C-alpha positions in Angstrom: -15.2 18.4 26.4 -17.3 20.7 28.5 -20.3 19.0 30.3 -23.5 19.4 28.3 -26.4 21.4 29.6 -29.0 19.7 31.8 -31.6 17.8 29.8 -29.4 17.7 26.7 -27.0 14.9 27.6 -26.9 12.3 24.7 -27.0 8.5 25.4 -23.8 6.8 26.5 -23.3 5.0 23.2 -23.6 8.2 21.2 -21.1 9.9 23.5 -18.6 7.1 22.9 -19.1 7.3 19.2 -18.6 11.1 19.3 -15.3 10.7 21.2 -14.0 8.1 18.9 -14.8 10.1 15.7 -13.5 13.3 17.2 -10.0 12.0 18.1 -7.3 14.3 16.8 -3.8 13.7 15.6 -1.2 15.2 18.0 0.5 18.2 16.4 4.3 18.2 16.2 4.8 21.3 18.3 3.0 23.1 21.2 2.7 26.2 19.1 0.4 24.5 16.6 -1.7 22.6 19.2 -5.4 22.9 19.4 -7.5 22.0 22.5 -9.6 18.9 22.3 -12.7 20.7 23.5 -12.5 23.2 20.6 -12.0 20.4 18.1 -14.9 18.4 19.5 -17.0 21.5 19.4 -16.2 22.0 15.7 -17.0 18.3 15.1 -20.4 18.7 16.8 -21.2 21.8 14.8 -20.4 20.1 11.6 -22.5 17.1 12.5 -25.5 19.4 13.1 -25.0 21.0 9.7 -24.9 17.6 8.0 -21.2 17.6 7.1 -19.2 14.4 7.1 -16.6 15.5 9.7 -14.7 18.4 11.0 -12.4 20.0 8.5 -8.7 19.1 8.8 -8.1 22.9 8.8 -9.5 23.1 12.3 -6.6 21.0 13.6 -4.2 23.8 12.6 -1.4 23.9 10.1 0.9 21.8 12.3 -1.1 18.5 11.9 1.3 17.3 9.2 4.6 18.0 7.5 6.1 17.4 4.0 9.2 15.4 3.6 10.8 14.2 0.4 10.8 15.9 -2.9 13.9 17.3 -4.6 15.3 20.8 -5.5 12.9 22.6 -3.1 15.1 23.1 0.0 14.0 22.2 3.5 10.5 20.9 4.2 7.8 22.6 6.2 8.6 22.7 9.9 12.3 22.7 9.4 12.6 19.0 8.5 15.3 18.4 5.9 14.2 16.5 2.8 16.0 13.2 2.5 17.9 12.4 -0.7 16.5 10.0 -3.3 13.0 11.4 -3.5 13.4 13.7 -6.5 10.2 12.6 -8.3 7.7 12.4 -5.4 6.6 14.5 -2.5 5.8 12.3 0.6 3.6 13.9 3.3 3.6 12.3 6.7 0.8 12.8 9.3 2.5 13.2 12.6 1.4 11.1 15.5 -1.4 8.6 15.8 -5.0 8.9 17.0 -5.6 7.9 20.6 -8.0 5.2 21.7 -11.2 6.3 23.3 -11.0 6.5 27.1 -12.5 3.7 29.2 -15.9 4.6 30.7 -17.0 3.0 34.0 -19.7 0.4 33.3 -18.8 0.2 29.6 -16.7 -2.6 28.1 -13.9 -1.4 25.8 -14.3 -3.2 22.4 -11.4 -5.3 21.2 -10.0 -3.2 18.3 -6.8 -4.0 16.6 -6.6 -1.7 13.5 -4.2 -2.3 10.7 -2.9 0.4 8.3 -4.4 0.3 4.9 -2.9 1.6 1.6 -4.6 2.5 -1.6 -4.2 4.5 -4.8 -6.3 7.6 -4.4 -8.0 9.8 -7.0 -10.3 12.7 -6.6 -13.9 12.6 -8.0 -12.6 14.6 -11.0 -9.6 12.3 -11.5 -7.2 15.2 -11.6 -6.4 16.8 -8.3 -5.1 13.6 -6.5 -4.1 11.7 -9.7 -1.1 9.5 -9.2 -1.3 9.8 -5.4 -0.8 6.8 -3.1 -2.2 7.3 0.4 -1.7 5.3 3.6 -4.7 5.2 6.0 -5.1 4.3 9.6 -8.6 2.8 10.3 -8.8 4.8 13.5 -8.4 8.1 11.5 -10.9 7.9 8.7 -10.8 11.5 7.4 -7.1 12.1 6.9 -4.4 9.8 5.5 -1.3 9.3 7.6 1.0 9.5 4.6 0.8 10.7 1.0 3.1 9.8 -1.9 2.4 12.1 -4.8 4.4 13.6 -7.8 6.0 17.0 -7.2 4.8 20.0 -9.0 5.8 19.9 -12.7 6.1 16.1 -12.9 3.6 14.0 -14.9 0.8 12.6 -12.8 0.2 9.0 -13.9 -2.7 6.8 -12.8 -1.7 4.4 -10.0 -3.3 1.0 -10.6 -2.0 -1.2 -7.8 -0.2 -1.0 -4.4 1.3 -3.5 -2.0 2.9 -3.5 1.5 6.2 -5.2 2.2 9.4 -5.4 4.2 7.4 -5.5 7.5 9.8 -7.7 9.4 9.6 -5.5 12.6 7.4 -2.7 14.0 9.4 0.0 12.3 10.2 -1.1 8.8 7.6 -0.7 6.1 7.7 -0.2 2.3 4.9 0.5 -0.2 5.3 -0.6 -3.8 3.1 1.2 -6.4 2.5 0.4 -10.1 1.4 2.9 -12.6 -0.3 3.0 -16.0 2.9 4.0 -17.9 4.9 1.0 -16.5 6.5 2.8 -13.6 7.2 0.8 -10.4 8.0 2.9 -7.4 9.2 1.7 -4.0 8.4 4.1 -1.1 10.1 3.7 2.3 7.6 4.6 5.1 10.3 4.7 7.7 12.4 7.4 6.0 9.5 8.8 4.0 11.4 8.8 0.7 11.4 7.2 -2.7 13.8 4.2 -2.3 13.8 2.8 -5.9 12.0 3.0 -9.2 12.0 1.4 -12.6 9.9 1.1 -15.7 8.6 -2.1 -17.4 7.2 -0.3 -20.5 3.6 -1.5 -20.0 0.9 -0.6 -17.5 1.4 -2.4 -14.2 -1.8 -4.3 -13.3 -0.6 -6.0 -10.1 2.4 -6.1 -7.7 3.0 -8.4 -4.8 5.8 -9.3 -2.5 6.3 -13.1 -1.9 5.9 -12.3 1.8 4.9 -9.1 3.6 6.3 -9.8 7.0 10.0 -10.7 6.1 12.9 -8.8 4.7 12.2 -8.0 1.1 12.9 -11.1 -0.9 11.0 -11.1 -4.2 8.6 -8.8 -6.0 6.3 -9.9 -8.9 4.8 -7.3 -11.2 2.3 -8.1 -14.0 1.5 -5.9 -17.0 -1.0 -5.2 -19.7 0.5 -7.2 -22.5 0.9 -10.6 -20.9 4.4 -10.2 -19.4 5.4 -10.4 -15.7 8.6 -9.5 -14.0 10.2 -11.1 -10.9 12.6 -8.8 -9.0 15.2 -10.1 -6.5 14.8 -7.6 -3.7 17.7 -8.8 -1.5 20.5 -6.9 -3.2 20.1 -3.3 -4.5 22.8 -2.0 -6.8 23.6 1.7 -6.4 22.8 2.4 -10.1 21.2 -0.7 -11.6 18.7 -1.3 -8.8 17.4 -4.9 -8.4 18.0 -7.8 -10.7 15.0 -9.2 -12.5 13.8 -11.8 -14.8 10.7 -11.5 -17.1 8.4 -14.0 -18.7 5.8 -13.8 -21.4 2.9 -15.7 -19.9 0.2 -15.0 -22.6 -0.9 -12.4 -25.2 -3.6 -10.8 -23.0 -3.4 -8.8 -19.8 -2.2 -10.4 -16.6 -4.7 -9.1 -14.1 -3.3 -10.4 -10.8 -0.6 -12.4 -9.2 -0.8 -14.3 -5.9 1.9 -16.2 -4.1 1.1 -19.5 -2.4 1.2 -18.8 1.4 2.8 -22.2 2.2 5.5 -21.8 -0.4 6.7 -18.4 -1.4 8.5 -19.6 -4.5 5.2 -20.7 -6.2 2.8 -18.1 -7.5 -0.2 -18.0 -9.8 -1.3 -15.4 -12.4 -4.7 -14.8 -13.8 -5.1 -13.6 -17.3 -7.4 -11.7 -19.7 -7.9 -14.9 -21.7 -9.7 -16.6 -18.8 -6.8 -18.8 -17.8 -4.7 -19.4 -14.7 -1.0 -20.1 -14.8 1.0 -21.7 -12.0 4.7 -20.8 -11.8 7.8 -21.6 -9.8 10.8 -19.4 -9.2 14.2 -21.1 -9.1 17.0 -19.3 -7.3 20.4 -19.1 -8.9 23.5 -20.8 -7.4 24.7 -17.4 -6.2 22.2 -14.6 -5.5 24.7 -11.7 -5.6 28.0 -10.9 -7.1 30.4 -7.9 -7.3 30.6 -5.7 -10.4 33.8 -4.3 -11.9 33.7 -1.4 -9.4 33.3 -3.8 -6.4 29.6 -3.0 -5.7 27.2 -5.8 -4.8 24.6 -6.5 -7.4 21.8 -9.1 -7.5 21.6 -12.1 -9.7 18.2 -13.1 -11.1 16.9 -16.6 -11.1 14.6 -18.4 -13.5 10.9 -19.0 -13.8 9.2 -22.3 -15.0 5.6 -23.0 -15.8 4.1 -25.8 -13.7 0.5 -25.9 -15.0 -2.1 -23.8 -16.7 -5.9 -24.1 -17.2 -8.5 -22.1 -19.0 -11.7 -21.6 -17.0 -13.6 -18.9 -18.7 -14.0 -17.0 -22.0 -13.9 -13.8 -20.0 -10.9 -12.3 -18.1 -10.2 -13.6 -14.5 -9.8 -10.4 -12.6 -9.2 -11.6 -9.0 -7.5 -14.4 -7.3 -6.6 -15.5 -3.8 -5.2 -18.5 -1.9 -6.4 -20.0 1.3 -3.9 -19.5 4.2 -5.2 -22.7 5.9 -5.6 -25.3 3.2 -2.7 -25.7 0.9 -3.7 -25.5 -2.8 -7.2 -24.1 -2.1 -7.9 -21.0 -4.0 -10.8 -18.8 -5.3 -11.1 -16.6 -8.4 -13.6 -14.3 -9.9 -14.1 -13.5 -13.6 -16.0 -11.1 -15.8 -18.6 -13.8 -16.6 -20.0 -13.1 -13.1 -18.8 -16.4 -11.7 -16.8 -17.1 -8.6 -14.9 -20.4 -8.8 -13.4 -22.4 -5.9 -10.4 -24.5 -7.0 -7.9 -26.9 -5.5 -4.4 -27.4 -6.8 -3.0 -30.8 -6.0 0.5 -32.4 -5.7 2.1 -29.1 -4.5 4.0 -31.1 -1.9 5.9 -32.8 -4.7 7.2 -29.6 -6.3 
């Protein structure tokens, strides 16, 4: 940025905040590059006019590219669309924002951002309906990846999302559940739709048993009291992942949470104000070969360990303590937060 005129230099803290907010994503090619000084100038002009931030259009058309989708030829920028993403267009923001430069006399804050994922809808509920966006906390205005239906496909509401398969610095997947029962698994490394299925009822919650390991199990809960457990270790070319389902109750299962100290134990919270504790039992053999010689998974079984009714209103949120085994907290529509302890988990 050009040096400010004499007498108009802002304080040091304001300068650091401006540099952090004005950080740009590096474009994929030199032809689409924009100088930092021009972008910061645009940001300053927008701030003076009371706008939230500089428009992404000021960064040029090369700030992102589309990958995925089907039947549409090559993606923008000459990137071939990978196979297997026929129902969704996935847009990747190229590059990552840079950290603010060190300033003599100023301590650089300890900042370890993590990516965030959420289901996004526009204020009208139409333009971005059915879109899943991955955000970087260092880049607040523009998502780093978009997963959205291609033109002509139905746009269903996305109700829940979850990260998984993060066993190294490169592998990441996002699982999304929709109001029509669709479950879609997006691969963030290849930016494609990896797998999808439908459980016939709106998906209220999805969770992997562990986020930081190779995909092992995925639990999805639904509106009408049923949940599904998918064995994610073996994917059949046509049948996908093996699964087992269980009817927990007659009302909605709002959320599922796995015990951090034992990934085979999980708890569900229901619309009847009850909590159910479950355990997944693995089969003797987790995979087998079909008649054509392809590997396919074998689902295990689920058993109910305990259940309790705490409220006359639905329990909408639930979480376990990562430090104290069995300690959990839940929130219900009766405006009450309850702290609970589950005992004898070591004997299971």
